[in-house]
C-alpha positions as a Markdown table, in Angstrom:
| # | Residue | x | y | z |
|---|---|---|---|---|
| 1 | Met | 94.0 | 61.9 | 92.9 |
| 2 | Val | 93.7 | 65.2 | 91.1 |
| 3 | Ala | 93.2 | 68.2 | 93.4 |
| 4 | Asp | 90.3 | 70.6 | 92.8 |
| 5 | Pro | 91.8 | 73.8 | 91.4 |
| 6 | Thr | 89.1 | 75.9 | 93.0 |
| 7 | Ala | 89.8 | 74.5 | 96.4 |
| 8 | Leu | 93.5 | 75.1 | 96.0 |
| 9 | Leu | 92.9 | 78.7 | 95.0 |
| 10 | Ala | 90.6 | 79.1 | 98.0 |
| 11 | Thr | 93.3 | 77.7 | 100.3 |
| 12 | Val | 96.0 | 80.0 | 98.9 |
| 13 | Ala | 93.7 | 83.1 | 99.2 |
| 14 | Gln | 92.9 | 82.1 | 102.8 |
| 15 | Ala | 96.6 | 81.7 | 103.6 |
| 16 | Gln | 97.4 | 85.1 | 102.1 |
| 17 | Gln | 94.7 | 86.7 | 104.2 |
| 18 | Gln | 96.0 | 85.0 | 107.4 |
| 19 | Leu | 99.5 | 86.1 | 106.6 |
| 20 | Ala | 98.3 | 89.7 | 106.3 |
| 21 | Gln | 96.5 | 89.3 | 109.7 |
| 22 | Leu | 99.7 | 87.8 | 111.2 |
| 23 | Glu | 101.7 | 90.9 | 110.0 |
| 24 | Ala | 99.1 | 93.2 | 111.6 |
| 25 | Thr | 99.2 | 91.2 | 114.8 |
| 26 | Ala | 103.0 | 91.5 | 114.9 |
| 27 | Lys | 102.8 | 95.3 | 114.5 |
| 28 | Gly | 100.1 | 95.3 | 117.3 |
| 29 | Leu | 102.6 | 93.4 | 119.6 |
| 30 | Ile | 105.2 | 96.1 | 119.0 |
| 31 | Asp | 102.7 | 98.9 | 119.7 |
| 32 | Glu | 101.5 | 97.2 | 122.9 |
| 33 | Leu | 105.1 | 96.6 | 124.1 |
| 34 | Ala | 105.8 | 100.3 | 123.4 |
| 35 | Ala | 102.7 | 101.4 | 125.3 |
| 36 | Ser | 103.3 | 99.2 | 128.3 |
| 37 | Gly | 107.0 | 99.6 | 128.5 |
| 38 | Gly | 107.3 | 95.8 | 128.8 |
| 39 | Thr | 106.4 | 95.9 | 132.5 |
| 40 | Gly | 104.1 | 92.9 | 132.3 |
| 41 | Ala | 101.8 | 90.8 | 130.3 |
| 42 | Thr | 98.7 | 93.0 | 129.7 |
| 43 | Pro | 95.4 | 91.5 | 128.7 |
| 44 | Arg | 95.9 | 93.0 | 125.2 |
| 45 | Leu | 99.3 | 91.5 | 125.0 |
| 46 | Arg | 97.9 | 88.0 | 125.9 |
| 47 | Glu | 95.2 | 88.5 | 123.3 |
| 48 | Leu | 97.6 | 89.4 | 120.6 |
| 49 | Leu | 99.9 | 86.4 | 121.4 |
| 50 | Ala | 97.0 | 84.0 | 121.4 |
| 51 | Asn | 95.8 | 85.4 | 118.1 |
| 52 | Gly | 99.3 | 85.1 | 116.6 |
| 53 | Glu | 99.6 | 81.5 | 117.7 |
| 54 | Arg | 96.2 | 80.7 | 116.1 |
| 55 | Leu | 97.2 | 82.4 | 112.8 |
| 56 | Val | 100.6 | 80.6 | 112.7 |
| 57 | Ala | 98.8 | 77.2 | 113.2 |
| 58 | Ser | 96.3 | 78.0 | 110.4 |
| 59 | Val | 99.0 | 79.1 | 107.9 |
| 60 | Ala | 101.0 | 75.9 | 108.8 |
| 61 | Gln | 97.9 | 73.8 | 108.1 |
| 62 | Ala | 97.4 | 75.5 | 104.8 |
| 63 | Gly | 101.0 | 74.8 | 103.9 |
| 64 | Gln | 100.5 | 71.1 | 104.6 |
| 65 | Gln | 97.3 | 71.0 | 102.5 |
| 66 | Leu | 99.1 | 72.5 | 99.6 |
| 67 | Gly | 102.2 | 70.4 | 100.0 |
| 68 | Ser | 100.2 | 67.2 | 99.8 |
| 69 | Val | 99.1 | 68.0 | 96.3 |
| 70 | Leu | 102.3 | 69.6 | 94.9 |
| 71 | Pro | 104.3 | 67.5 | 92.4 |
| 72 | Pro | 107.3 | 65.7 | 94.1 |
| 73 | Ser | 109.8 | 67.7 | 92.0 |
| 74 | Ser | 108.6 | 71.0 | 93.5 |
| 75 | Ala | 108.2 | 69.8 | 97.1 |
| 76 | Ala | 111.9 | 70.0 | 97.9 |
| 77 | Leu | 113.4 | 73.3 | 98.7 |
| 78 | Pro | 116.5 | 74.5 | 96.9 |
| 79 | Pro | 119.8 | 74.1 | 98.7 |
| 80 | Ala | 120.7 | 76.9 | 101.1 |
| 81 | Pro | 123.4 | 79.2 | 99.7 |
| 82 | Asp | 126.8 | 79.2 | 101.2 |
| 83 | Ala | 126.8 | 81.3 | 104.4 |
| 84 | Ala | 130.2 | 82.9 | 103.7 |
| 85 | Ala | 129.2 | 83.9 | 100.2 |
| 86 | Val | 126.0 | 85.5 | 101.5 |
| 87 | Glu | 127.9 | 87.4 | 104.2 |
| 88 | Ala | 130.5 | 88.7 | 101.7 |
| 89 | Val | 127.7 | 89.9 | 99.3 |
| 90 | Trp | 125.9 | 91.6 | 102.2 |
| 91 | Ala | 129.0 | 93.3 | 103.5 |
| 92 | Gln | 129.8 | 94.7 | 100.0 |
| 93 | His | 126.2 | 95.9 | 99.7 |
| 94 | Ala | 126.3 | 97.5 | 103.2 |
| 95 | Gln | 129.6 | 99.2 | 102.3 |
| 96 | Gln | 128.1 | 100.7 | 99.2 |
| 97 | Asp | 125.0 | 101.9 | 101.0 |
| 98 | Arg | 127.1 | 103.4 | 103.7 |
| 99 | Gly | 129.3 | 105.3 | 101.2 |
| 100 | Ala | 126.3 | 106.6 | 99.3 |
| 101 | Ala | 124.6 | 107.8 | 102.5 |
| 102 | Leu | 127.7 | 109.7 | 103.6 |
| 103 | Leu | 127.6 | 111.6 | 100.3 |
| 104 | Ser | 124.0 | 112.5 | 100.3 |
| 105 | Thr | 123.7 | 114.8 | 103.3 |
| 106 | Pro | 121.5 | 117.7 | 102.2 |
| 107 | Val | 122.7 | 120.1 | 104.9 |
| 108 | Thr | 126.2 | 121.6 | 104.7 |
| 109 | Arg | 126.4 | 123.8 | 107.8 |
| 110 | Pro | 124.8 | 124.2 | 111.2 |
| 111 | Ala | 121.6 | 126.3 | 111.3 |
| 112 | Pro | 122.2 | 129.9 | 112.5 |
| 113 | Ser | 118.5 | 130.5 | 113.3 |
| 114 | Leu | 115.4 | 128.6 | 114.4 |
| 115 | Ala | 113.8 | 129.3 | 111.1 |
| 116 | Glu | 116.7 | 127.7 | 109.2 |
| 117 | Leu | 116.8 | 124.8 | 111.6 |
| 118 | Gln | 113.1 | 124.1 | 111.0 |
| 119 | Tyr | 113.8 | 124.1 | 107.3 |
| 120 | Ser | 116.8 | 121.8 | 107.6 |
| 121 | Leu | 115.0 | 119.2 | 109.7 |
| 122 | Ala | 112.3 | 118.9 | 107.0 |
| 123 | Tyr | 114.8 | 116.7 | 105.2 |
| 124 | Leu | 114.4 | 114.0 | 107.8 |
| 125 | Pro | 111.5 | 111.8 | 106.7 |
| 126 | Ser | 111.1 | 109.9 | 110.0 |
| 127 | Cys | 110.3 | 112.9 | 112.2 |
| 128 | Arg | 108.4 | 116.2 | 112.0 |
| 129 | Leu | 109.1 | 119.4 | 113.9 |
| 130 | Gln | 106.2 | 121.5 | 115.2 |
| 131 | Leu | 106.8 | 124.9 | 116.7 |
| 132 | Leu | 104.7 | 125.9 | 119.8 |
| 133 | Gln | 103.8 | 129.1 | 121.5 |
| 134 | Gly | 102.8 | 127.9 | 124.9 |
| 135 | Arg | 101.2 | 124.7 | 123.8 |
| 136 | Gln | 99.5 | 126.1 | 120.7 |
| 137 | Pro | 101.1 | 125.6 | 117.2 |
| 138 | Thr | 102.7 | 128.6 | 115.7 |
| 139 | Asp | 104.1 | 129.3 | 112.2 |
| 140 | Ser | 106.4 | 132.1 | 113.6 |
| 141 | Pro | 109.8 | 130.8 | 114.7 |
| 142 | Ala | 110.4 | 134.2 | 116.4 |
| 143 | His | 107.5 | 133.6 | 118.8 |
| 144 | Ala | 108.1 | 129.9 | 119.4 |
| 145 | Thr | 108.6 | 129.1 | 123.1 |
| 146 | Ala | 108.8 | 125.3 | 122.7 |
| 147 | Met | 108.7 | 122.7 | 120.0 |
| 148 | Leu | 107.4 | 119.2 | 119.5 |
| 149 | Leu | 109.4 | 116.6 | 117.6 |
| 150 | Arg | 107.1 | 113.9 | 116.4 |
| 151 | Cys | 108.9 | 110.7 | 115.4 |
| 152 | Gly | 106.0 | 108.7 | 113.8 |
| 153 | Arg | 104.3 | 106.5 | 116.3 |
| 154 | Ala | 107.5 | 105.9 | 118.3 |
| 155 | Phe | 107.4 | 109.0 | 120.5 |
| 156 | Ala | 107.1 | 112.8 | 120.7 |
| 157 | Ala | 109.7 | 114.9 | 122.3 |
| 158 | Val | 109.0 | 118.4 | 123.7 |
| 159 | Val | 111.8 | 120.9 | 124.0 |
| 160 | His | 111.3 | 124.2 | 126.0 |
| 161 | Leu | 113.4 | 127.1 | 124.8 |
| 162 | Gln | 115.2 | 129.5 | 127.1 |
| 163 | Gln | 113.8 | 132.5 | 125.1 |
| 164 | Pro | 111.2 | 132.7 | 122.3 |
| 165 | Gly | 112.9 | 131.9 | 119.0 |
| 166 | Ser | 116.3 | 131.0 | 120.5 |
| 167 | Leu | 118.5 | 128.0 | 119.8 |
| 168 | Gln | 119.1 | 127.4 | 123.5 |
| 169 | Pro | 117.0 | 124.5 | 124.9 |
| 170 | Leu | 116.0 | 124.7 | 128.6 |
| 171 | Arg | 114.6 | 121.3 | 129.2 |
| 172 | Val | 113.4 | 118.2 | 127.3 |
| 173 | Gly | 110.9 | 115.5 | 127.9 |
| 174 | Val | 109.6 | 112.5 | 125.9 |
| 175 | Leu | 106.0 | 111.3 | 125.7 |
| 176 | Ser | 104.1 | 108.7 | 123.7 |
| 177 | Ala | 102.5 | 110.0 | 120.5 |
| 178 | Ala | 99.1 | 109.6 | 122.1 |
| 179 | Glu | 100.1 | 111.6 | 125.2 |
| 180 | Ala | 101.4 | 114.4 | 123.1 |
| 181 | Asp | 98.2 | 114.5 | 121.1 |
| 182 | Thr | 96.2 | 114.7 | 124.3 |
| 183 | Ala | 98.4 | 117.4 | 125.8 |
| 184 | Thr | 98.2 | 119.7 | 122.7 |
| 185 | Ser | 94.5 | 119.2 | 121.8 |
| 186 | Gly | 92.3 | 122.2 | 122.4 |
| 187 | Gly | 93.9 | 124.3 | 125.0 |
| 188 | Gly | 92.3 | 127.1 | 127.0 |
| 189 | Ser | 89.3 | 126.5 | 129.3 |
| 190 | Ser | 87.7 | 123.9 | 127.1 |
| 191 | Gly | 90.9 | 122.1 | 126.0 |
| 192 | Ser | 93.1 | 119.5 | 127.6 |
| 193 | Thr | 94.4 | 120.2 | 131.1 |
| 194 | Ile | 97.3 | 117.7 | 130.7 |
| 195 | Ser | 100.7 | 119.4 | 130.8 |
| 196 | Leu | 103.3 | 118.6 | 128.1 |
| 197 | Trp | 105.7 | 118.5 | 131.0 |
| 198 | Ala | 103.9 | 115.8 | 133.0 |
| 199 | Pro | 106.0 | 112.6 | 133.2 |
| 200 | Ser | 104.8 | 110.0 | 130.8 |
| 201 | Gln | 102.7 | 107.2 | 132.2 |
| 202 | His | 105.0 | 104.7 | 130.5 |
| 203 | Glu | 108.3 | 103.6 | 131.9 |
| 204 | Val | 110.0 | 103.4 | 128.5 |
| 205 | Tyr | 109.3 | 107.1 | 127.9 |
| 206 | Arg | 110.4 | 108.2 | 131.4 |
| 207 | Gln | 113.7 | 106.4 | 130.9 |
| 208 | Leu | 114.1 | 107.9 | 127.4 |
| 209 | Ser | 113.4 | 111.4 | 128.9 |
| 210 | Ala | 116.3 | 110.8 | 131.4 |
| 211 | Gln | 118.6 | 109.9 | 128.4 |
| 212 | Ala | 117.5 | 113.0 | 126.6 |
| 213 | Ala | 118.1 | 115.2 | 129.6 |
| 214 | Ala | 121.6 | 113.8 | 129.9 |
| 215 | Ala | 122.2 | 114.4 | 126.2 |
| 216 | Leu | 121.0 | 118.0 | 126.6 |
| 217 | Gln | 123.5 | 118.6 | 129.5 |
| 218 | His | 126.3 | 117.2 | 127.4 |
| 219 | Phe | 125.5 | 119.6 | 124.5 |
| 220 | Leu | 125.2 | 122.6 | 126.7 |
| 221 | Ala | 128.6 | 121.8 | 128.4 |
| 222 | Gln | 130.1 | 121.3 | 125.0 |
| 223 | Gln | 128.9 | 124.7 | 123.8 |
| 224 | Gln | 130.4 | 126.4 | 126.9 |
| 225 | Gln | 133.7 | 124.8 | 126.2 |
| 226 | Gln | 133.6 | 125.9 | 122.6 |
| 227 | Gln | 132.8 | 129.5 | 123.6 |
| 228 | Gln | 135.6 | 129.6 | 126.1 |
| 229 | Ala | 137.9 | 128.4 | 123.3 |
| 230 | Gly | 136.7 | 131.1 | 121.0 |
| 231 | Ser | 135.2 | 128.7 | 118.5 |
| 232 | Met | 132.7 | 130.2 | 116.1 |
| 233 | Gly | 130.0 | 128.7 | 113.8 |
| 234 | Ala | 129.5 | 125.6 | 115.9 |
| 235 | Ala | 126.2 | 123.8 | 115.9 |
| 236 | Ser | 123.7 | 125.0 | 118.6 |
| 237 | Pro | 122.8 | 122.7 | 121.5 |
| 238 | Leu | 119.2 | 122.7 | 120.1 |
| 239 | Glu | 120.2 | 121.3 | 116.7 |
| 240 | Leu | 122.4 | 118.7 | 118.3 |
| 241 | Leu | 119.7 | 117.6 | 120.7 |
| 242 | Leu | 117.0 | 117.4 | 118.0 |
| 243 | Leu | 119.3 | 115.3 | 115.7 |
| 244 | Trp | 120.1 | 113.0 | 118.7 |
| 245 | Leu | 116.4 | 112.5 | 119.3 |
| 246 | Val | 115.9 | 111.6 | 115.6 |
| 247 | Thr | 118.5 | 108.8 | 116.1 |
| 248 | Cys | 116.1 | 107.4 | 118.7 |
| 249 | Ser | 113.2 | 107.1 | 116.2 |
| 250 | Asp | 113.7 | 103.4 | 115.8 |
| 251 | Val | 113.8 | 102.8 | 119.5 |
| 252 | Phe | 111.4 | 99.9 | 119.4 |
| 253 | Thr | 112.9 | 98.1 | 116.4 |
| 254 | Arg | 116.7 | 98.5 | 116.7 |
| 255 | Pro | 118.4 | 95.8 | 118.9 |
| 256 | Ser | 121.4 | 96.3 | 121.0 |
| 257 | Thr | 124.6 | 96.9 | 119.0 |
| 258 | Ser | 126.7 | 94.7 | 121.3 |
| 259 | Ser | 124.3 | 91.9 | 122.3 |
| 260 | Gly | 121.6 | 91.9 | 119.6 |
| 261 | Thr | 118.8 | 91.8 | 122.1 |
| 262 | Leu | 115.7 | 94.0 | 121.6 |
| 263 | Leu | 114.1 | 93.7 | 125.0 |
| 264 | Leu | 116.0 | 93.3 | 128.3 |
| 265 | Ala | 115.0 | 93.2 | 131.9 |
| 266 | Asp | 116.7 | 96.6 | 132.6 |
| 267 | Pro | 117.6 | 97.5 | 136.2 |
| 268 | Ala | 117.0 | 101.1 | 135.3 |
| 269 | Ala | 113.3 | 100.4 | 134.9 |
| 270 | Val | 110.9 | 100.3 | 137.8 |
| 271 | Gly | 110.7 | 96.7 | 138.9 |
| 272 | Gly | 113.3 | 95.7 | 136.4 |
| 273 | Gly | 110.8 | 95.6 | 133.5 |
| 274 | Leu | 111.6 | 94.9 | 129.9 |
| 275 | Leu | 113.0 | 97.9 | 128.0 |
| 276 | Pro | 114.5 | 98.3 | 124.5 |
| 277 | Pro | 118.0 | 99.7 | 124.1 |
| 278 | Leu | 117.5 | 103.4 | 125.0 |
| 279 | His | 121.1 | 104.7 | 125.2 |
| 280 | Arg | 122.2 | 106.3 | 121.9 |
| 281 | Pro | 125.7 | 107.9 | 121.9 |
| 282 | Trp | 125.6 | 111.7 | 122.1 |
| 283 | Gln | 129.4 | 112.2 | 122.1 |
| 284 | Leu | 129.2 | 112.7 | 118.3 |
| 285 | Gly | 130.0 | 115.7 | 116.1 |
| 286 | Trp | 127.4 | 117.6 | 114.2 |
| 287 | Asp | 128.1 | 115.8 | 110.9 |
| 288 | Gln | 128.0 | 112.4 | 112.6 |
| 289 | Leu | 124.6 | 113.1 | 114.2 |
| 290 | Trp | 123.3 | 114.3 | 110.8 |
| 291 | Gln | 124.5 | 111.0 | 109.2 |
| 292 | Ala | 122.9 | 108.9 | 111.9 |
| 293 | Ala | 119.7 | 110.8 | 111.7 |
| 294 | Leu | 119.5 | 110.3 | 107.9 |
| 295 | Asn | 120.7 | 106.6 | 107.8 |
| 296 | Pro | 119.5 | 104.2 | 110.6 |
| 297 | Arg | 122.3 | 101.8 | 109.6 |
| 298 | Leu | 124.8 | 104.2 | 111.2 |
| 299 | Arg | 123.1 | 104.2 | 114.5 |
| 300 | Gln | 124.2 | 102.4 | 117.7 |
| 301 | Ala | 122.0 | 101.5 | 120.6 |
| 302 | Glu | 122.7 | 99.9 | 124.0 |
| 303 | His | 120.6 | 99.0 | 127.0 |
| 304 | Val | 120.9 | 101.6 | 129.8 |
| 305 | Gly | 122.0 | 99.0 | 132.4 |
| 306 | Ala | 124.7 | 97.7 | 130.2 |
| 307 | Thr | 126.3 | 101.1 | 129.7 |
| 308 | Glu | 126.3 | 101.7 | 133.5 |
| 309 | Ser | 127.9 | 98.4 | 134.4 |
C-alpha cells in the first residue's frame, strides 16, 4: 500500500506544531514552579501537566503513523555510540570551553566607583543593572541610593546602599521579576504602594533573600579583615555581592552539583516545600566570581538543607 504524500506531510506538520507546543508547555512548567516555589500542585500546574501528557501522546501517535509507512531499512535506529567514547569527547570539549572562558574575562581589575561598576557589569548578558534614586530610575551613579539587578525572568535583586553613590551595600532582597516591576511602576501618589523591601510572596525568593543576606555579611566581614591588614585595591562588597547574585541567574535550571537533583523537599522551606538548589558558594575571590558570572559551567549549586546537614 502506497501512503498518500499529502497526508504524510500533514502528519509531519502537525507533529512539528505539537512539539513546539510541548516546548512552550515545558517552559510554562518551569515558570509556574518558580512562581509557586514548588509548595504545591496549583491549578495552573495541573493544567500544564495534563496538556503536556496530551501533547506527548499525540506526538507518539504521529510517530507510529509515520513508522508504519517508512521503508524497513530506515525503521531501525543506528546503534548507540560507545558511552566511554562519548564521555571522553565531552570531557575534552568541556576542558577546551573552560580554558577559553578563563581567558576571555573582559574586566581586569575591581571597579573603584559605582559608575565603573555599572559599566563593567554591562558585559554580563544574563543580567541588567538599574540604578535607583528612591525607587525611581536614575542615570546618575552619584545620586543612586539603591539598585535593581534584573536577571531575566529568574529574579530581581534590590540592593540598598549605605550612602548615595557608594560601593557599600546596606541590605539586599530578592523578588520575582513581576514583583519588582509592580514595586517600581509609577511611584508617587498615583503609583504603586508596594515596597521594594516587602518580603516576596514566594518561598523560593524568601529563601534566596536569606542566602543573599548571608553572602553580604561575608563580603562585609572580608572587607573589614582586608582593611585591618592594610590591603589596598580589593574588590568592594557591592561588586562581590552583585557578581554572586549573577551566579544565581540559572537558579531554576541548574541542578545540585553533588546529587544532580533540581527540586528537593527542602526543610528550609515553609512546610518542607520543593525548592531548587539555592546555595551558591560565596567564599570565592573576585576573579573566581567574575568567571562564574560569565560562564555558567563554572558554577556550583547545592540545596540549602544539604549544606546545613
